[in-house]
TILUM-586380 format. One record per residue: residue in one letter; y, z, x of N, C-alpha, C in turn. Coordinates in pm, whole numbers, padded with zeros to 5 digits, always signed. Atoms other than C-alpha are relative to their C-alpha. Layout:
// TILUM-586380
aYZXYZXYZX/...
This chain:
// TILUM-586380
m-00097-00034-00095+00501-01934-01392+00044-00103+00091/s-00049+00051-00143+00706-02117-01126-00060+00055+00113/a+00011-00070-00159+00602-02081-00781+00102+00020+00071/s-00113-00087-00054+00964-02022-00705+00048+00110-00039/a-00085-00092+00087+00990-01735-00903+00001+00126+00128/p-00029-00081-00116+01099-01449-00661-00074+00057+00069/k+00058-00076-00046+00881-01232-00421+00104+00105+00077/i-00111-00036-00043+01070-00949-00296-00106+00040+00158/g+00057+00011-00090+00960-00851+00053+00070+00143+00105/l+00008-00122-00021+00915-00469+00211-00068+00016+00211/l+00020-00012-00090+00922-00361+00560+00025+00155+00048/d+00010-00093-00041+00850-00061+00714-00081+00040+00183/s+00044-00038-00079+00733+00157+01038-00132+00016-00073/g+00134-00073+00062+00475+00270+00816-00044-00009-00164/i+00021-00028+00148+00378+00431+00471+00156+00044-00065/g-00122-00063+00012+00738+00559+00474+00079-00109-00070/g-00030+00077+00138+00873+00234+00239-00051+00010-00101/l+00081-00063+00103+00627+00336-00022+00105+00033-00068/s-00123-00067+00055+00910+00556-00124+00090-00093-00091/v-00133+00097+00079+01153+00268-00226-00126-00110-00052/l+00016+00124+00083+00872+00026-00332-00063+00041-00098/r+00030-00063+00096+00743+00309-00539+00077-00058-00129/e-00161+00047+00093+01142+00253-00730+00038-00109-00033/i-00044+00216+00046+01156-00166-00707-00139+00033-00142/h+00099+00061+00128+00817-00108-00884+00010+00064-00124/r-00010-00076+00147+00932+00110-01168+00124-00033-00085/q-00134+00103+00074+01258-00087-01242+00002-00142+00034/l+00024+00123+00063+01111-00397-01186-00133-00093+00049/p+00100+00030+00018+00799-00429-01291-00033-00123-00037/g+00081+00106+00033+00585-00742-01275+00074-00117+00121/i-00028+00130-00080+00798-00904-00980-00066+00012+00111/p+00022-00010-00156+00577-00943-00672+00025+00069+00091/t-00076-00029-00109+00651-00767-00374-00128-00028+00106/l+00032-00027-00132+00536-00806+00025+00019+00090+00068/y-00011-00070-00052+00473-00554+00178-00059+00065+00186/i+00053-00026-00147+00466-00477+00609+00001+00153+00048/a+00047-00078-00066+00331-00185+00769+00020+00038+00118/d+00013+00001-00140+00414-00151+01106-00046+00115+00080/q+00084-00174-00100+00174+00155+01229-00018-00028+00126/a+00060+00003-00147+00110-00017+01567+00072+00007+00117/h-00136+00000-00108+00491+00067+01679+00040+00137-00091/l-00058-00139+00050+00478+00418+01470+00004+00100+00065/p-00153-00024+00053+00760+00582+01495+00060-00078+00046/y-00160+00024-00115+01045+00405+01513+00082+00068+00013/g-00089-00094-00085+01247+00698+01534+00063+00026+00113/s-00012+00049-00121+01267+00704+01890-00009-00074+00086/r-00037+00085-00072+01283+00381+01983+00116-00093+00041/p-00118+00072+00034+01538+00196+02115+00064-00121-00113/l-00017+00100+00108+01761-00043+01860-00059-00145+00040/d+00017+00156-00077+01733-00362+02095-00153+00043-00037/e+00139+00012+00019+01323-00296+02068+00017-00037-00115/l+00032-00024+00131+01327-00210+01705+00065-00136-00053/h-00068+00123+00062+01545-00506+01634-00131-00139+00002/g+00089+00088-00055+01269-00719+01828-00097+00012-00092/y+00136+00025+00113+00971-00619+01528+00079-00051-00118/v-00033-00043+00155+01224-00596+01247+00003-00202-00026/d+00007+00108-00043+01286-00960+01339-00107-00110-00053/a+00151+00001-00048+00954-01063+01375-00037+00001-00165/m+00072-00001+00120+00876-00903+01028+00036-00100-00121/v-00073+00084+00123+01154-01096+00843-00047-00078+00021/r+00077+00144-00064+01035-01446+00980-00120+00037-00047/f+00117+00000+00086+00681-01341+00839+00032+00018-00135/l-00016-00019+00090+00793-01234+00519+00070-00133-00080/h-00102+00107+00025+01058-01526+00501-00140-00119-00047/g+00102+00164+00005+00781-01791+00571-00135+00091-00137/q+00108+00037+00108+00526-01651+00282+00077+00043-00133/g-00057+00036+00138+00785-01678+00020+00116+00113-00071/a-00080-00103+00049+00997-01368+00002+00164-00054-00018/s-00137+00060+00023+01357-01457-00167+00093+00123+00111/i-00092-00131-00058+01497-01097-00033-00048+00088+00108/v+00032-00152-00101+01429-00814+00217+00072+00080-00016/v-00030-00152+00044+01455-00488+00194-00078+00089+00181/l+00051-00013-00115+01417-00328+00538+00012+00146-00001/a+00040-00114+00087+01278-00016+00354-00033+00140+00113/c+00022-00130-00080+01349+00251+00662+00135+00005+00015/h-00146-00013-00028+01667+00383+00809-00025-00035+00123/a-00088+00028-00114+01649+00321+01143-00089-00158+00038/a-00039+00156-00012+01525-00037+01115+00114-00031-00020/s-00155-00022-00004+01821-00059+00939+00107-00001+00089/a-00109-00029-00063+02047+00094+01161-00069-00112+00160/a+00011+00127-00146+01894-00175+01459+00011-00135-00072/s-00056+00178+00044+01915-00481+01242+00035-00055-00097/l-00105+00034+00173+02125-00493+00876+00044-00090+00047/y-00133+00061-00004+02410-00612+01066+00015-00137+00076/r+00070+00114-00090+02223-00870+01284-00067-00087-00076/l+00069+00102+00072+02022-01002+01044+00090-00056-00072/r-00126+00093+00045+02333-01076+00850+00045-00075+00005/q-00044+00142-00019+02454-01301+01061-00072-00057+00066/t+00126+00100-00005+02138-01456+01155+00006-00100-00103/w+00036+00056+00084+02110-01540+00848+00060+00016-00133/p-00128-00079+00182+02399-01483+00599-00043-00087-00111/e+00063+00044+00172+02220-01716+00327-00076+00031-00038/r+00148-00059+00013+01911-01474+00345+00059+00103-00088/r-00084-00153-00028+01987-01131+00163-00120+00094+00064/f+00075-00112-00056+01900-00832+00299+00083+00109-00050/v-00069-00131+00022+01939-00500+00175-00084+00131+00117/g+00042-00093-00137+01921-00202+00422-00004+00155-00096/i-00036-00148+00066+01913+00179+00364+00132+00065+00078/e-00070-00103-00025+02168+00387+00434+00019+00151-00025/p+00016-00048+00046+02178+00731+00438+00102+00052-00134/a-00064-00034+00147+02295+00890+00131+00176+00078+00036/i-00113-00048+00025+02603+01048+00218+00101+00017-00088/k-00067-00010+00084+02834+00963+00013-00001+00044-00162/p+00051-00055+00171+02618+01068-00330-00003+00167+00047/a-00030-00137+00004+02603+01426-00158+00120+00067+00037/v-00102-00064-00033+02908+01471-00024+00100+00021-00182/e-00092-00009+00159+03047+01387-00405-00066+00136-00076/q+00059-00138+00062+02771+01661-00508+00031+00129+00057/s-00010-00165-00058+02876+01963-00290+00058+00063-00030/s-00098-00140+00066+02989+02259-00385+00024+00086+00138/s-00043-00043-00090+02967+02430-00075+00114-00096+00153/h-00072+00030-00104+03129+02116+00147-00090+00015+00136/i+00070+00067-00130+02837+02097+00373-00140-00054-00039/v+00119+00123-00002+02572+01873+00396-00088-00045+00084/g+00125+00028-00132+02232+01862+00605-00061-00129-00013/v+00103+00132-00024+02057+01516+00698-00096+00027+00097/l+00122+00006-00039+01722+01512+00749-00034-00120+00053/t+00012+00123-00044+01661+01208+00998-00144+00000+00110/t+00084+00043-00158+01501+01024+01319+00142-00032+00080/q-00132-00029-00087+01716+00992+01617+00017-00172+00021/a-00068+00149-00005+01740+00609+01590+00118+00010-00087/t-00087-00017+00105+01892+00660+01242+00117+00079+00042/a-00104-00031-00028+02140+00904+01383+00094-00037+00100/g-00047+00072-00141+02207+00721+01722+00059-00137-00098/g-00031+00110+00105+02303+00402+01459+00147-00010-00003/p-00118+00059+00018+02600+00220+01457+00056+00061-00192/l+00002+00013+00115+02521+00229+01026+00017+00146-00065/f-00036-00082+00001+02508+00562+01027+00132+00092+00058/r-00150-00017+00020+02882+00641+01163+00058-00034-00076/r-00093+00071+00086+02993+00414+00989+00023+00085-00136/v-00008-00062+00131+02895+00575+00693+00082+00156-00014/l-00134-00120-00050+03012+00915+00852+00159+00019-00038/a-00095+00009+00008+03323+00790+00865+00063-00068-00088/l-00083+00015+00112+03392+00652+00543+00011+00081-00090/y+00038-00109+00092+03229+00934+00308+00040+00163+00046/a-00008-00183-00059+03221+01276+00509+00140+00082-00042/g-00083-00025+00041+03585+01331+00441+00029+00171+00058/q+00056-00187-00010+03598+01737+00509-00090+00027+00013/t+00147-00088+00004+03283+01811+00459-00058-00005+00110/r+00068-00011-00094+03047+01941+00712-00169-00084-00033/v+00071+00101+00004+02810+01702+00769-00116+00081+00139/i+00113-00037-00047+02464+01901+00934-00126-00092+00097/t+00097+00107+00028+02253+01635+01112-00141+00084+00084/r+00103-00061-00098+01856+01721+01180-00086-00104+00024/v+00107+00109-00041+01650+01484+01374-00191+00099-00031/a+00113-00057+00026+01283+01553+01247-00119-00091+00039/p+00088+00142-00075+01063+01278+01466-00200+00083-00082/d+00087-00084+00041+00787+01554+01346-00091-00035-00153/l+00001+00010+00157+00777+01518+00946+00000-00169-00031/v+00100+00128+00023+00714+01152+01014-00135-00005+00019/t+00121+00051-00025+00405+01172+01170-00036+00115-00112/l+00045-00100+00090+00316+01488+00944-00002-00074-00171/a-00015+00056+00104+00415+01258+00631-00133-00130-00023/e+00088+00139-00015+00180+00945+00793-00129+00064-00041/t+00101-00044-00007-00107+01175+00875-00056+00148-00073/g+00003-00145+00046-00087+01519+00726-00028-00001-00154/d-00029-00051+00126-00101+01731+00425+00084+00079-00031/p-00123-00107+00006+00220+01828+00322-00046+00179-00111/h-00026-00116+00050+00072+02140+00160-00073+00113+00052/t+00014-00161-00106-00053+02336+00466+00074+00100+00018/p-00117-00090-00053+00070+02638+00598+00054-00065+00115/e-00026+00067-00157+00086+02423+00905+00130-00088-00028/a-00078+00104+00052+00301+02129+00725+00151+00107-00064/e-00099-00098+00005+00509+02457+00567+00090+00019+00106/r-00094-00054-00130+00624+02560+00883+00074-00075+00067/l-00166+00110-00049+00735+02225+01018+00116+00010-00131/v-00084+00009+00116+00910+02202+00712+00133+00078-00006/r-00034-00075-00020+01037+02518+00757+00130-00011+00103/a-00070+00037-00109+01201+02473+01117+00103-00096-00040/h-00105+00048+00021+01410+02209+01024+00127+00014-00155/v-00168-00071+00117+01573+02319+00638+00017+00116+00029/e-00029-00106+00022+01567+02673+00693+00175-00022+00057/p-00169-00024-00060+01890+02638+00946+00087-00047-00101/l-00125+00027+00063+02037+02389+00730+00035+00101-00135/v-00064-00117+00184+02046+02626+00397+00034+00097+00016/a-00066-00121-00043+02084+02924+00621+00190-00025+00070/a-00145+00028-00026+02448+02728+00743+00075-00012-00120/g-00092-00009+00112+02527+02701+00364-00032-00139-00062/a-00028+00119+00009+02430+02327+00313-00078+00019-00177/d+00050-00025+00146+02398+02297-00110-00079-00167+00003/q+00094+00050-00030+02256+01955-00026-00029-00069+00067/i+00063+00030-00160+02011+01766+00210-00076-00163-00029/v+00007+00109-00026+02016+01446+00282-00187-00055+00037/l+00135-00001-00053+01639+01249+00295-00006-00119+00057/a-00042+00104-00032+01756+01028+00561-00135-00123+00059/c+00155+00040-00074+01388+00882+00656-00088-00057-00143/t+00079+00005+00139+01190+00714+00360-00159+00052+00014/h+00060-00034-00014+00922+00907+00487-00019+00139-00096/f-00068-00163+00025+01071+01269+00364-00005-00034-00133/p+00027-00012+00145+01035+01144-00028-00067+00054+00000/f+00121-00065+00064+00717+01223+00015-00067+00164+00079/l-00001-00127-00032+00747+01564+00129+00080+00100-00056/a-00108-00043+00123+00967+01645-00118-00037+00153-00038/e+00023-00092-00016+00772+01888-00210+00035+00107+00010/t-00006-00085-00112+00738+02095+00021+00130+00102+00046/i-00092-00015-00077+01068+02051+00149+00129+00084-00117/q-00066-00069+00089+01208+02172-00181-00024+00115-00031/r+00054-00141-00004+01033+02469-00231+00030+00098+00118/v-00020-00031-00088+01165+02521+00098+00175+00077+00045/a-00203-00006+00037+01532+02486+00038+00030+00070-00149/g-00025-00122+00166+01519+02713-00332+00067-00142-00041/p-00007+00047+00193+01595+02589-00696+00163-00062+00079/d-00151+00060-00042+02009+02585-00530+00058-00144+00093/v-00028+00079-00060+01988+02287-00321-00075-00132-00073/r+00035+00116+00071+01942+01947-00433-00028-00146+00134/l-00005+00074-00144+01793+01699-00224-00019-00131-00087/v-00074+00085+00031+01906+01344-00214-00074-00170+00076/d+00086+00048-00051+01690+01077-00172+00074-00177-00059/p-00114+00144+00078+01862+00662-00190-00120-00073+00001/g+00083+00134+00029+01514+00483-00245+00033-00063-00183/p-00070+00074+00150+01652+00451-00667+00106-00078-00006/a-00113+00064+00007+01994+00327-00548-00094-00107+00108/v+00077+00149-00056+01770+00032-00287-00025-00066-00115/a+00071+00011+00168+01594-00005-00631+00115-00061-00095/r-00121+00050+00109+01923-00108-00819+00091-00091+00049/q-00072+00122-00043+02073-00302-00563-00074-00168+00025/v+00076+00141-00018+01775-00543-00508+00010-00038-00175/s-00012+00072+00141+01770-00591-00905+00096-00034-00036/r-00205+00085-00025+02162-00635-00874-00015-00146+00046/l+00009+00081-00072+02080-00886-00632-00113-00150-00048/l+00109+00105+00057+01808-01096-00800+00071-00056-00141/g-00027+00006+00185+01972-01064-01170-00098-00044-00033/a+00065+00032+00139+01830-01321-01389-00108-00098+00060/e+00094+00061-00038+01601-01436-01132-00104+00142-00013/a+00123-00133+00019+01398-01077-01190-00066-00048-00126/v+00079+00038+00117+01140-01263-01351-00199+00017+00025/r+00114-00037-00035+00755-01154-01406-00023-00111+00070/s+00076+00120-00074+00545-01412-01215-00138-00002+00013/g+00159-00079+00020+00217-01239-01254-00075-00049+00097/e+00086+00032-00145+00131-01320-00878-00027+00157+00035/p+00003-00170-00049-00006-00978-00702+00078-00015+00086/d-00077-00023-00064+00172-00784-00488-00096-00008+00170/v+00084-00017-00154+00028-00809-00079+00089+00080+00083/y-00009-00113-00068-00035-00559+00149+00022+00023+00142/y+00036+00034-00121-00019-00550+00526+00057+00022+00074/t-00073-00116-00099+00001-00343+00838-00070-00034+00159/t-00001-00001-00149-00039-00353+01180-00073+00072+00071/g+00062-00136-00094-00228-00082+01215-00178-00010-00095/s+00093-00004+00028-00548+00022+01072-00025-00042-00202/r-00032+00091+00097-00663-00166+00724-00001+00167-00114/d+00044-00084+00116-00851+00105+00587+00098+00123-00026/a-00066-00162+00003-00614+00451+00660+00135-00051-00103/f-00195+00019+00062-00315+00250+00511-00056-00046-00175/r+00034-00025+00204-00514+00140+00176-00030+00159-00073/a+00014-00154+00074-00615+00537+00163+00114+00067-00063/a-00168-00002+00042-00231+00582+00180+00027-00055-00146/l-00072+00049+00111-00153+00345-00085-00082+00104-00113/q+00054-00110+00134-00407+00567-00296+00065+00114-00070/r-00066-00074-00019-00323+00841-00229+00151+00045-00024/l-00142+00011+00040+00093+00778-00267+00027-00051-00111/l-00067+00020+00159+00128+00585-00539-00185-00098-00074/l+00176+00030+00144-00257+00537-00707-00045-00111+00016/i+00034+00142-00011-00272+00167-00579-00155+00015+00071/d+00082+00057-00099-00587+00018-00490-00025-00122+00003/a+00074+00094-00026-00590-00290-00351-00008-00053+00119/p+00048+00072-00106-00694-00491-00067+00145-00007+00122/v-00162-00017-00097-00466-00466+00245-00003-00089+00141/t+00061+00107-00073-00446-00786+00529+00037+00069+00132/a-00052-00052-00144-00434-00683+00918+00043-00083+00052/l-00081+00114-00077-00168-00863+01107-00021+00030+00175/r-00027-00067-00108-00170-00856+01473+00171-00080+00051/w-00133+00081-00067+00158-00899+01724-00069-00139+00075/s+00070+00092-00127+00171-01198+01942+00137-00004+00060/a-00124+00104-00083+00459-01364+02196-00029-00118+00015/h-00009+00185-00015+00551-01710+02217+00083+00049+00132/t+00011+00047-00166+00615-01851+02580+00182+00056-00029/a-00134-00058-00072+01031-01756+02551-00022+00115-00045/g-00014-00190+00007+00952-01402+02477-00041+00059-00105/e-00008-00060+00087+01001-01360+02124-00159+00027-00076/l+00088-00043+00057+00773-01167+01941-00051-00025-00184/s-00004+00061+00157+00583-01313+01598-00108+00085-00040/l+00092-00155+00098+00316-01116+01345-00033-00172-00045/e+00077+00082+00069+00014-01349+01220-00098+00085+00009/e+00158-00044+00071-00329-01275+01038-00113+00032+00097/a+00099-00050-00047-00581-01131+01188-00105-00033-00048/t+00130+00037-00022-00915-01250+01252-00096+00112+00034/
């Protein structure tokens, strides 16, 4: 296969974007992917948007250098900070971001009350405000910032009593308010879906944007979406062993992980390079 076969780059603060990668692997099997987990700066949700954009911009440059023909911001906070700016910087490049799935939740809601589990960076970003303005209409949207659920997804067991207590603290108020749809507006949260669904009950629908993101990637690639036989590549700015264990636990993938380190050029711009 030609060396020009497309590669899909993905970035996230940690393991959350693996929920999007899982959908891309399902819908586009055999298309090589490059995944960066910026675990050195985890969590993203409480960081200022300008700070996040510095990290995202550097990761995008690295992925372009590795041959990514399309880059997925597999993180709501990264999308909130950078999607519009990246499209302005590289109008000729293709980017797919994640917006909170308010539209499908509103369309499916019978109670006209929708809950959103998210992070502060996402809730405070222009992307979220735009989605609310476009799609919320007369539906009441209740936003619940849940940074501790990000930590739980990264490092904890979602099936323990303590995990269920944390989930209940965020989910039960949404259900008590009448929400019949809960938007998982953080890519970490699909990995907690079983516990969230159990707490919310069978009458509440969880809305995960991952499948829609994979469909958009497929549409953008179009006829380019051909199998190349090249391996998927995984990077982390944190612990290689911890990320490799997460790959095995969450996606049943046993693959080598390359460590990256952050550095700064004299102009103050962040950059990534392979750690030695």
